[in-house]
Every structure is written in C-alpha cells, then in structure tokens.
C-alpha positions as CSV (number, residue, x, y, z in Angstrom):
1,M,0.0,0.0,0.0
2,I,1.2,3.5,-0.9
3,F,0.6,6.5,1.4
4,Y,0.6,10.2,0.4
5,C,1.1,13.0,2.9
6,P,-2.0,15.2,3.3
7,C,0.1,18.3,3.9
8,H,0.8,18.5,0.2
9,S,-2.5,20.2,-0.2
10,L,-1.1,23.2,1.7
11,S,1.4,24.0,-0.9
12,S,-0.7,26.8,-2.2
13,Y,0.2,28.9,0.8
14,T,3.9,28.9,-0.3
15,L,5.1,30.0,3.2
16,P,8.9,30.3,3.2
17,H,9.4,28.9,6.7
18,L,7.1,25.9,6.4
19,S,9.1,22.7,6.5
20,H,7.3,19.8,4.8
21,P,7.7,16.4,6.4
22,T,9.7,13.8,4.6
23,V,7.4,11.3,3.1
24,P,8.6,7.8,2.3
25,P,8.3,7.1,-1.4
26,A,6.8,3.7,-1.1
27,C,7.0,0.9,1.4
28,T,5.4,-2.2,2.7
29,D,3.0,-2.6,5.6
30,D,5.7,-3.9,7.8
31,D,8.1,-0.9,7.4
32,V,5.5,1.9,8.1
33,D,5.8,3.7,11.4
34,L,2.2,5.0,11.9
35,E,2.9,6.7,15.2
36,Q,5.8,8.7,13.7
37,L,3.7,9.7,10.7
38,V,0.8,11.0,12.8
39,N,3.2,13.1,15.0
40,D,4.7,14.7,11.9
41,M,1.3,15.6,10.6
42,N,0.3,17.2,13.9
43,S,3.4,19.2,14.1
44,S,2.9,20.5,10.5
45,M,-0.6,21.6,11.1
46,E,0.4,23.4,14.3
47,S,3.1,25.2,12.4
48,V,0.6,26.4,9.8
49,Y,-1.9,27.7,12.3
50,S,0.8,29.5,14.3
51,T,2.1,31.2,11.1
52,Q,-1.4,32.3,10.1
53,A,-2.0,33.7,13.5
54,D,1.3,35.6,13.5
55,T,0.5,37.0,10.0
56,H,-3.0,38.1,11.1
57,H,-1.6,39.7,14.3
58,H,1.0,41.5,12.2
59,M,-1.6,42.9,9.8
60,L,-3.7,44.2,12.7
61,R,-0.8,45.8,14.4
62,Q,0.4,47.7,11.3
63,S,-3.2,48.7,10.3
64,Q,-2.1,50.2,7.0
65,P,-3.7,49.9,3.5
66,M,-2.1,47.6,1.1
67,H,-1.7,48.2,-2.6
68,I,-3.1,45.4,-4.7
69,Q,-1.3,44.9,-8.0
70,A,-4.2,43.9,-10.2
71,V,-2.1,43.3,-13.3
72,R,0.4,41.1,-11.5
73,C,-2.4,39.1,-9.9
74,L,-4.1,38.7,-13.3
75,Q,-0.9,37.5,-14.9
76,E,-0.3,35.0,-12.1
77,E,-3.9,33.8,-12.4
78,Q,-3.5,33.2,-16.1
79,H,-0.2,31.5,-15.5
80,L,-1.7,29.1,-12.9
81,R,-4.8,28.4,-14.9
82,P,-4.8,24.9,-16.1
83,A,-4.3,24.6,-19.9
84,S,-7.2,22.1,-20.2
85,L,-9.8,24.7,-19.1
86,P,-10.7,27.4,-21.6
87,A,-10.8,31.0,-20.7
88,I,-14.3,32.3,-19.8
89,P,-15.1,35.3,-22.0
90,N,-16.3,38.5,-20.3
91,P,-20.0,38.9,-20.9
92,F,-19.9,42.7,-20.4
93,P,-16.8,44.0,-22.2
94,E,-18.2,47.5,-22.5
95,L,-18.2,47.9,-18.7
96,C,-14.5,47.3,-18.6
97,S,-13.6,50.0,-21.0
98,P,-15.3,53.3,-20.2
99,A,-14.0,54.9,-23.4
100,G,-16.0,52.5,-25.5
101,S,-19.0,52.2,-23.3
102,P,-22.0,54.3,-24.4
103,V,-23.4,53.9,-20.8
104,L,-20.3,55.1,-18.9
105,N,-19.2,57.9,-21.2
106,G,-22.6,59.5,-21.6
107,S,-22.7,59.5,-25.4
108,I,-25.5,57.0,-25.8
109,L,-27.8,57.9,-28.7
110,P,-31.5,56.8,-29.1
111,A,-32.4,54.4,-31.8
112,R,-34.6,57.0,-33.5
113,T,-34.7,60.8,-33.2
114,I,-37.0,63.6,-34.2
115,V,-35.4,66.2,-36.5
116,K,-37.1,69.3,-37.7
117,V,-35.9,70.9,-41.0
118,W,-36.8,74.4,-42.2
119,S,-37.2,75.7,-45.7
120,E,-36.4,79.1,-47.1
121,D,-39.9,80.3,-46.8
122,G,-40.0,79.6,-43.0
123,A,-42.0,76.3,-43.2
124,G,-40.8,73.3,-41.3
125,K,-41.1,69.6,-41.7
126,V,-40.6,67.0,-38.9
127,V,-39.0,63.7,-39.8
128,E,-38.1,60.7,-37.6
129,I,-34.8,59.3,-38.5
130,P,-32.5,56.5,-37.1
131,A,-29.3,57.3,-35.4
132,D,-27.1,56.2,-38.2
133,M,-28.8,58.3,-40.9
134,T,-26.4,60.6,-42.8
135,A,-27.1,64.1,-44.1
136,R,-27.3,62.8,-47.7
137,D,-29.9,60.2,-46.6
138,V,-32.0,62.9,-44.9
139,C,-31.8,65.1,-48.0
140,Q,-33.0,62.2,-50.2
141,L,-35.9,61.6,-47.8
142,L,-36.9,65.3,-48.0
143,V,-36.6,65.3,-51.8
144,Y,-38.9,62.3,-51.9
145,K,-41.4,63.8,-49.5
146,S,-41.4,67.3,-51.0
147,H,-41.4,66.1,-54.7
148,C,-38.3,68.1,-55.5
149,V,-36.1,67.6,-58.5
150,D,-33.1,65.5,-57.2
151,D,-29.9,66.8,-58.8
152,N,-27.6,65.9,-55.9
153,A,-27.2,69.5,-54.9
154,W,-29.5,69.5,-51.9
155,T,-27.8,70.0,-48.5
156,L,-28.7,70.4,-44.8
157,V,-27.4,73.6,-43.4
158,E,-26.5,74.0,-39.7
159,H,-27.8,77.4,-38.9
160,H,-27.0,79.4,-35.6
161,P,-29.1,82.6,-35.6
162,I,-27.7,84.0,-32.4
163,L,-24.0,83.5,-33.4
164,G,-24.8,84.5,-36.9
165,L,-23.1,81.4,-38.4
166,E,-24.0,78.6,-40.8
167,R,-22.4,75.8,-42.7
168,C,-23.4,73.0,-45.0
169,L,-23.2,69.5,-43.5
170,E,-21.0,67.0,-45.3
171,D,-23.0,64.2,-46.9
172,H,-21.3,61.5,-44.6
173,E,-22.0,63.3,-41.3
174,L,-24.5,61.8,-38.9
175,V,-27.4,64.2,-38.4
176,V,-28.2,63.0,-34.9
177,Q,-24.7,63.6,-33.7
178,V,-24.6,67.1,-35.2
179,Q,-28.0,67.9,-33.6
180,A,-26.7,66.8,-30.2
181,S,-23.9,69.4,-30.4
182,M,-26.3,72.2,-31.4
183,S,-27.9,74.7,-29.0
184,S,-31.7,75.1,-28.6
185,D,-31.9,78.1,-30.9
186,S,-30.1,76.4,-33.7
187,K,-31.8,74.6,-36.6
188,F,-31.4,72.8,-39.8
189,L,-32.2,74.4,-43.2
190,F,-32.9,72.5,-46.5
191,R,-31.2,74.3,-49.3
192,K,-29.3,73.8,-52.5
193,N,-25.5,74.1,-52.7
194,Y,-24.2,73.7,-56.2
195,A,-20.6,74.4,-55.1
196,K,-20.6,71.4,-52.7
197,Y,-18.4,69.3,-55.1
198,E,-17.7,71.8,-57.8
199,F,-14.0,72.0,-56.9
200,F,-13.6,68.4,-58.1
201,R,-14.7,69.5,-61.6
202,N,-12.9,72.8,-61.8
203,P,-10.2,72.8,-59.1
204,L,-8.1,75.6,-60.6
205,N,-11.1,78.0,-60.2
206,F,-11.2,77.3,-56.4
207,F,-7.4,77.3,-55.7
208,P,-5.6,80.3,-57.0
209,E,-2.0,79.6,-57.9
210,Q,-0.5,82.2,-55.6
211,M,-2.3,80.6,-52.6
212,V,-1.1,77.0,-53.0
213,A,2.4,76.6,-51.6
214,W,3.1,73.7,-54.0
215,C,2.5,75.9,-57.0
216,Q,5.2,78.3,-55.9
217,E,7.7,75.5,-56.0
218,S,6.8,74.2,-59.4
219,D,7.2,75.7,-62.9
220,G,3.7,77.1,-63.0
221,S,2.1,74.4,-65.3
222,I,-0.2,72.5,-63.0
223,P,-2.7,70.1,-64.5
224,Q,-6.0,70.0,-62.7
225,S,-5.8,66.2,-62.1
226,Q,-2.4,66.6,-60.5
227,L,-3.6,69.4,-58.2
228,L,-6.6,67.4,-57.1
229,Q,-4.4,64.3,-56.5
230,N,-2.1,66.2,-54.3
231,F,-5.0,67.6,-52.2
232,L,-6.4,64.1,-51.7
233,N,-3.1,62.4,-51.0
234,S,-2.4,62.7,-47.3
235,S,1.4,62.2,-47.8
236,S,1.9,65.1,-50.2
237,C,-1.0,67.4,-49.4
238,P,0.0,71.0,-50.2
239,E,-0.6,73.9,-47.8
240,I,-2.6,77.0,-48.4
241,Q,-1.0,80.3,-47.6
242,G,-2.0,84.0,-47.7
243,Y,-3.0,87.0,-45.6
244,L,-6.0,86.9,-43.4
245,C,-7.4,89.3,-40.9
246,L,-7.9,87.8,-37.4
247,K,-10.3,89.4,-34.9
248,E,-8.5,89.9,-31.6
249,P,-10.3,88.2,-28.7
250,G,-12.3,90.5,-26.5
251,R,-11.8,93.5,-28.8
252,R,-13.3,94.9,-32.0
253,S,-10.0,95.4,-33.7
254,W,-8.6,93.1,-36.5
255,K,-5.0,92.1,-37.1
256,K,-3.6,91.2,-40.5
257,L,-1.5,88.0,-40.4
258,Y,0.2,85.7,-42.8
259,M,-1.3,82.2,-42.3
260,F,-0.7,78.6,-43.4
261,L,-3.3,75.9,-43.5
262,R,-1.9,72.4,-43.2
263,R,-3.3,69.0,-42.3
264,S,-2.2,69.5,-38.7
265,G,-4.0,72.8,-38.4
266,L,-4.2,76.6,-39.2
267,Y,-1.0,78.5,-38.2
268,Y,0.0,82.1,-38.4
269,S,3.5,83.6,-38.6
270,T,4.7,85.8,-35.8
271,K,7.4,87.2,-38.1
272,G,6.1,88.4,-41.5
273,T,5.8,85.5,-44.0
274,S,8.4,83.3,-42.3
275,K,7.7,79.5,-42.4
276,E,10.2,78.6,-39.8
277,P,8.7,76.4,-37.0
278,R,9.9,78.9,-34.3
279,H,7.8,81.6,-36.0
280,L,4.6,79.6,-36.4
281,Q,1.8,79.7,-33.9
282,L,-1.1,77.2,-34.0
283,L,-4.4,79.0,-34.2
284,S,-6.8,76.1,-34.6
285,D,-6.7,72.4,-35.3
286,L,-8.9,70.7,-37.9
287,E,-9.9,67.5,-36.2
288,D,-12.3,69.0,-33.5
289,S,-13.4,72.2,-35.4
290,N,-15.8,73.2,-38.2
291,I,-15.7,76.1,-40.6
292,F,-18.7,78.4,-40.8
293,T,-19.8,81.4,-42.9
294,I,-20.6,84.5,-41.0
295,I,-24.1,85.8,-42.1
296,T,-24.2,89.0,-40.0
297,G,-22.4,91.3,-42.4
298,R,-20.2,94.0,-40.9
299,K,-21.6,93.5,-37.4
300,H,-18.1,92.5,-36.2
301,N,-16.6,95.6,-37.7
302,A,-14.7,93.5,-40.2
303,P,-12.5,95.2,-42.8
304,T,-14.3,93.3,-45.7
305,D,-17.5,91.4,-46.2
306,Y,-15.7,88.1,-46.8
307,Q,-15.8,86.7,-43.3
308,F,-15.7,83.1,-42.0
309,C,-15.3,81.5,-38.7
310,I,-13.7,78.4,-37.1
311,K,-15.8,77.0,-34.3
312,P,-14.9,74.2,-32.0
313,S,-17.2,71.2,-32.3
314,K,-17.9,71.2,-28.5
315,A,-18.7,75.0,-28.3
316,R,-22.4,75.7,-28.5
317,S,-23.1,79.3,-27.8
318,D,-19.8,80.7,-26.4
319,C,-18.5,83.4,-28.7
320,K,-15.1,83.5,-26.8
321,E,-14.0,80.2,-28.4
322,L,-14.7,81.4,-32.0
323,K,-11.9,82.3,-34.3
324,M,-13.2,85.1,-36.5
325,L,-11.4,85.5,-39.8
326,C,-11.7,87.8,-42.8
327,A,-10.4,87.3,-46.4
328,E,-9.5,89.9,-49.0
329,D,-12.0,88.8,-51.6
330,E,-14.6,86.0,-52.3
331,Q,-12.1,83.8,-54.2
332,S,-9.6,83.7,-51.4
333,R,-12.4,83.0,-48.8
334,T,-13.7,80.2,-51.0
335,C,-10.1,78.8,-51.2
336,W,-9.6,78.8,-47.5
337,M,-12.9,77.2,-46.7
338,T,-12.7,74.5,-49.4
339,A,-9.1,73.6,-48.4
340,F,-10.3,73.3,-44.8
341,R,-12.9,70.7,-45.8
342,L,-10.4,68.8,-48.0
343,L,-7.6,68.8,-45.4
344,K,-10.1,67.6,-42.7
345,Y,-12.0,64.9,-44.5
346,G,-9.7,64.1,-47.5
347,I,-10.7,61.0,-49.5
348,V,-14.1,60.8,-47.8
349,L,-15.3,63.9,-49.8
350,Y,-14.2,62.3,-53.0
351,Q,-16.1,59.1,-52.2
352,S,-19.2,61.2,-51.5
353,Y,-18.7,63.0,-54.8
354,N,-18.8,59.6,-56.6
355,V,-21.9,58.3,-54.8
356,P,-24.4,59.8,-57.3
357,Q,-22.6,58.1,-60.2
358,Q,-22.7,54.8,-58.4
359,R,-26.4,55.2,-57.4
360,K,-27.5,55.3,-61.1
361,S,-26.9,51.6,-61.4
362,N,-28.3,50.8,-57.9
363,L,-31.4,53.0,-57.3
364,S,-32.1,53.9,-53.7
365,P,-35.7,53.9,-52.2
366,F,-35.8,57.7,-52.4
367,S,-34.9,58.0,-56.1
368,A,-38.4,57.7,-57.6
369,P,-39.3,60.1,-60.4
370,V,-40.3,63.4,-58.8
371,R,-41.4,66.8,-60.1
372,S,-40.2,70.3,-59.6
373,V,-41.1,72.0,-56.3
374,S,-42.9,74.7,-58.2
375,E,-45.2,72.2,-59.8
376,N,-46.4,70.4,-56.7
377,S,-50.1,70.9,-57.6
378,L,-49.6,70.0,-61.3
379,V,-49.1,66.7,-63.1
380,A,-48.2,65.9,-66.7
381,M,-51.2,64.4,-68.5
382,D,-51.5,62.7,-71.9
383,F,-54.9,63.2,-73.6
384,S,-54.0,61.6,-77.0
385,G,-56.0,58.4,-76.2
386,R,-59.6,57.9,-75.4
387,T,-58.9,58.5,-71.7
388,G,-56.3,60.7,-70.1
389,R,-53.3,59.2,-68.3
390,V,-50.7,60.6,-65.9
391,I,-47.1,60.7,-67.4
392,D,-44.9,59.2,-64.7
393,N,-41.7,59.1,-66.7
394,P,-39.9,62.4,-66.3
395,V,-38.2,62.2,-69.6
396,E,-41.5,61.7,-71.4
397,A,-43.1,64.5,-69.4
398,Q,-40.3,66.9,-70.4
399,S,-40.5,65.9,-74.0
400,A,-44.3,66.4,-73.9
401,A,-43.9,69.9,-72.3
402,L,-41.4,71.0,-75.0
403,E,-43.7,69.7,-77.8
404,E,-46.7,71.5,-76.3
405,G,-44.6,74.7,-76.0
406,Q,-43.6,74.6,-79.6
407,T,-47.2,73.9,-80.6
408,W,-48.4,76.9,-78.6
409,R,-45.9,79.2,-80.2
410,K,-46.9,78.1,-83.7
411,R,-50.6,78.5,-82.9
412,S,-50.0,82.0,-81.6
413,Q,-48.1,83.0,-84.7
414,R,-50.9,81.6,-87.0
415,M,-53.5,83.5,-85.1
416,N,-51.5,86.8,-85.6
417,V,-51.4,86.1,-89.3
418,L,-55.1,85.6,-89.5
419,G,-55.7,88.8,-87.7
420,S,-57.1,87.3,-84.5
421,P,-56.4,88.9,-81.2
422,S,-52.8,88.1,-80.2
423,P,-52.4,86.1,-77.0
424,L,-49.0,87.8,-76.7
425,H,-50.5,91.1,-75.6
426,P,-48.7,92.4,-72.5
427,S,-51.7,91.3,-70.4
428,S,-51.8,87.8,-71.9
429,L,-50.1,84.5,-71.0
430,S,-46.7,85.4,-72.2
431,T,-46.2,87.9,-69.3
432,V,-47.2,85.4,-66.6
433,I,-46.2,81.9,-67.8
434,H,-42.7,82.4,-66.4
435,R,-44.0,82.7,-62.9
436,T,-44.4,78.9,-62.7
437,Q,-40.7,78.4,-63.2
438,V,-38.3,77.6,-60.4
439,W,-35.8,80.2,-61.6
440,F,-38.3,83.1,-61.3
441,H,-38.6,84.8,-57.9
442,G,-40.9,87.8,-58.6
443,R,-40.5,91.1,-56.9
444,I,-37.4,90.5,-54.8
445,M,-34.8,93.1,-54.0
446,R,-31.3,93.2,-55.5
447,E,-29.8,92.4,-52.1
448,E,-32.1,89.3,-51.7
449,A,-31.0,88.1,-55.1
450,H,-27.3,88.5,-54.1
451,K,-28.0,86.5,-50.9
452,M,-29.7,83.6,-52.6
453,I,-26.8,83.3,-55.2
454,I,-24.2,83.3,-52.4
455,Q,-26.1,80.8,-50.3
456,Q,-26.4,78.3,-53.2
457,G,-22.7,78.2,-54.1
458,Q,-21.6,81.0,-56.5
459,V,-20.7,78.6,-59.3
460,D,-20.5,79.6,-62.9
461,G,-24.0,79.7,-64.5
462,L,-26.0,79.9,-61.4
463,F,-28.9,82.3,-62.2
464,L,-32.3,83.6,-61.4
465,L,-34.9,86.0,-62.9
466,R,-36.8,88.7,-61.1
467,D,-38.9,91.7,-61.7
468,S,-37.1,95.0,-62.3
469,Q,-37.2,97.6,-59.6
470,S,-36.6,100.5,-61.9
471,N,-38.8,99.5,-64.9
472,P,-42.1,97.8,-64.1
473,K,-42.4,96.3,-67.6
474,A,-38.8,94.8,-67.6
475,F,-37.1,91.9,-65.9
476,V,-33.6,91.3,-64.5
477,L,-31.3,88.3,-65.1
478,T,-29.0,87.7,-62.1
479,L,-26.0,85.6,-63.1
480,C,-22.9,84.3,-61.3
481,H,-19.6,84.1,-63.2
482,H,-16.1,83.7,-61.7
483,Q,-17.7,84.1,-58.2
484,K,-19.0,87.5,-59.2
485,I,-22.7,88.4,-59.4
486,K,-23.8,90.3,-62.5
487,H,-27.2,91.7,-63.5
488,F,-28.6,92.0,-67.0
489,Q,-31.8,93.8,-67.8
490,I,-34.4,92.2,-70.0
491,L,-36.4,94.8,-71.9
492,P,-39.7,94.3,-73.7
493,C,-39.8,95.5,-77.4
494,E,-42.8,95.6,-79.7
495,E,-42.7,94.7,-83.4
496,D,-45.8,94.5,-85.7
497,G,-48.1,94.6,-82.7
498,Q,-46.3,91.7,-81.0
499,V,-44.3,92.0,-77.7
500,F,-40.8,90.4,-77.5
501,F,-38.2,90.2,-74.8
502,S,-34.5,90.8,-75.4
503,L,-31.2,91.0,-73.6
504,D,-29.2,92.7,-76.4
505,D,-31.4,95.7,-77.3
506,G,-33.5,93.8,-79.8
507,A,-30.8,91.9,-81.7
508,T,-32.1,88.6,-80.3
509,K,-35.9,88.5,-79.5
510,F,-38.0,86.0,-77.7
511,T,-41.7,85.6,-77.4
512,D,-41.5,84.8,-73.6
513,L,-39.0,84.5,-70.8
514,I,-39.1,80.6,-70.9
515,H,-38.0,80.8,-74.6
516,L,-35.2,83.2,-73.6
517,V,-33.9,81.0,-70.8
518,E,-34.0,77.9,-73.0
519,F,-31.9,79.7,-75.6
520,Y,-29.2,80.9,-73.2
521,Q,-29.0,77.5,-71.6
522,L,-27.8,76.3,-75.0
523,N,-26.0,79.4,-76.2
524,R,-23.9,81.9,-74.3
525,G,-24.8,84.8,-76.6
526,V,-24.0,88.2,-75.0
527,L,-23.7,86.6,-71.5
528,P,-20.3,85.7,-70.0
529,C,-21.4,82.0,-69.6
530,K,-24.4,79.8,-70.3
531,L,-27.3,79.5,-67.9
532,K,-26.6,76.2,-66.0
533,H,-28.1,76.1,-62.5
534,P,-31.4,77.6,-61.6
535,C,-31.5,79.3,-58.1
536,T,-34.3,77.5,-56.5
537,A,-36.3,78.1,-53.3
538,V,-37.9,75.0,-51.9
539,A,-41.2,74.8,-50.0
540,L,-41.4,71.9,-47.6
C-alpha cells in the first residue's frame, strides 16, 4: 500500500518557513511507522496555524492599507490556470472599457430621433430618422417627401441665428450627432448648394496659384488632375498660404497676419511671412473644429464682407472660443474654406462626390421620379387616347412639355397672321407663364438676389430671374460668373403689334421668358457664360 502525505494540499500557501515532512516514497505494511507519521502531521498543522495567527496579528498591528497589484495578480492567475480549461469570455466587455462604453461615457444615442428641418420660406417639416442616418440620406428623404427635383445639390445647413453662423453639413455626417452638439436656438435648413463638389470638376477655379504653396515651388504648369491628386493624397497634401485678418479676442480690432493651412491645423506667422517652426503659432486644429460662414455682415466691424469663422465642435453658444477671420475677396475666402474641408476629410469627400454616379446603377428607395417643387399641384397628362393618363416618366413628361410649348408658339403666330387677337399682348399668357418656373422669384430686391446666389454656391452659370425695380415692364437676369454676381436687364420690345423680350437691345428677340432662358441655356450669346443652374427656393 502507498501513502501520500495530506500536507501537500497546503502547498498553495507557499510560506517560506514551512518545512514539509519527509514522506517515504513507497514501502510495505511492515516498514511503516504509523505513530511517527501522525506526529509529523500534527506538528505540520500546528506550524501552519501559528504562522497564520502571526500574520493576522502583524496585519492588525500595522493597520495600513495595502496596494493590490491587479495586473500582477491577473498574470499569475493566467499562469496558474490549467491549460485544459478554456478562458471564460467577459459577458460585459463594455463595462471594462469606459472609453468604448455608451453607458459610462454619456454618449448614448437613441435608436430614432425627431429632427425638424426648415425651408427658405419659413415652413418646417418634422421627420423621424434613425441614429445612423447621414445628411445625404435625410436630403434624399426630404426630396422624396417634397417632390423636388433631385440633382444631388440639396444639402442640410447647420444654422445658428444668435451666433450668426451657418455651414453645409457634409454628406457623410450623422445628423443625430450634429443635432446633439447644437444649441436650442439652432436649426437645420434645407437648401441647394451647387458648389458642394464643384472644386472636383474645376479645381483651378477654387485654388488660385498664388495661394497654393506647392504651386510656388513648381514651374507654373499644374494640371487639374495633379492638383486634385495632391489635395487628396495625405502624404503630399499642399498647404494654403496667404494673408487673413484675425479678430482679436475680446476686442473689436482686427489684425492682419500671414497664415498657413496644413493638415495639422491653421497656423499664423509671428514674423512676416516666415515658415520657420519657431515663428509659427497654432491658431486652430482641424480635427475638432468646423468652418462656418458669417451671415451677420459687418456687425463684427470686419474690414471686408468676406468673413468666415472656425468654431470648435464642442462649443455651443460661447463666442469667446470662436476664431473670426476675414479674407481679402470672395475667391480667397472660398479657397480657405474649401481647403479646410479637404484637409479635414480628405478622400471621404471624393467618395461622397462619386456616390451619385454609383447610385445610377443601384437606385435607392428615395430615387423615384419626382417633379419640380414649383409644380407640386400640377401633373403631366396625356390626352391623346380615349382616356387621359398621368405621365410618370420624367423624360417623357419633359418631351411632352417641349412639344406643347412649340405647338403653342406656332398656334399664336398663326392667329396673328389671320388677324385674330394676339395672346401675346402684355396682359396675356406670355407675361405670366414664367411665374411657374423655379428660376423666377418675382419682386425680390437686388440684395435678396445676391444673398440667394451666395447661399447656393456662387458657381458659374447659377442664375435667377426677377422683376425689375426701376422698370415695371422689364425683368432682370442675375447671373454668377467667376464668383462675381452680375445683373442683365431684359427689356420688352414691340414689333408689328407683338411683344418680345431681349437681352441685347432687340438683336435677339424671344416671345416669352421661358424661350429666352432655354436659348441661353444652350448658347452663351452676350452673356459671360451659359445658364446652367437655376437658383431654387424649396417649399417643404
């Protein structure tokens, strides 16, 4: 028979002064001394109890806190864990990492949130959206609900009336997160912005050569594709440089400084135009800030009207944290603001720019054929058959409208030849038919026309028509070209009892304003560029 000493089970105490009894390896019944074995066991147990009592008395006598090394204990536990037993996974990993826990860090977002969006005319629409819905998805939803023409130019605008700031949300931004950082007086606007991705199509119009540092080091011949590639490549992203006026904090004065915009942030030089690191001072980083347009005019006593602002993402209504800046002209302001977006988001903007092309092959739920906002109460009908039908195909509806317009013009000319009363009399349909178009805005002031053009992007070919303030029988074409807003008067002229409209003193005449706009959308004529983008006001 083989005996094992029971005191081996006490090895986990690992006490240094504990002497283990010598156990005979194996022996027969005749050689075992049972009395000696029992005595050894009793002496071992008494030694253990006395050691524990001394340790407990020593801890009570010192009465001092002990530092528990959690990492060391965990490593020892993993080292002593039997290899045959698998590790038990933590069922609540988020409770062990407060940085990634939505409960502990206070950033938990509801599954669905109510968002209210306002239109230009002051009307609002309430939509319920999930927490992961982007600004592009919300715009698609509003386009579908409001029956607007979807040309991928619609945007959500973050508007702060008290601060006098606003910016267009990027398509990939989560609307719920942006709303959580807004104050109670702020709101979302639904508006067009044709310049959202225009710099991808014409980058040289947005980035003047003298403002791009990389251009100063080259020979001057910069292809558009190479410039765009450098802006999207994080390893060789060029910096923007130039003079800006900075509003001094707590004062109404402005200071002109030479600044540099890099991926790491916006810097200004403390010594002229020096780029040496010891002369550069960080003004604002790009990661935790957004760039806004100032809409309060010269309220801040700025030297020019081309103001913009850098606002920290966490700041809600504190004006002290705002960095108020002022550019020399509109082109330089557009360059600074566009470069800020590119340097902050990089390739994400280019991916958002390519989404509409990819969506053509894979239609989204909100891409159903829709009508213009100015025709919400009208539908295209076909009465060529025995019963009328609604034309759902937008291409067919547009073709039918053009055919009907040509037929109407031919019929009016034939009536004039036969001597019948002309429908083109100043009080007839030709003077009011244009009021149904999205590009006509009626009796608005010159300043209001400027504001609408600026808000919707200031790209080449952005236009609107309005009533003339000086001549009640004339109209005005407001057109944007090279980021400058120009006005052209449309005068009526009469010939053989018929009224025409002309932009060039009668050299080119049109029977109505719709015919005039259609002509200049295809031909530049006397204008600096073709009419490309109608300035539209949506009604939600």
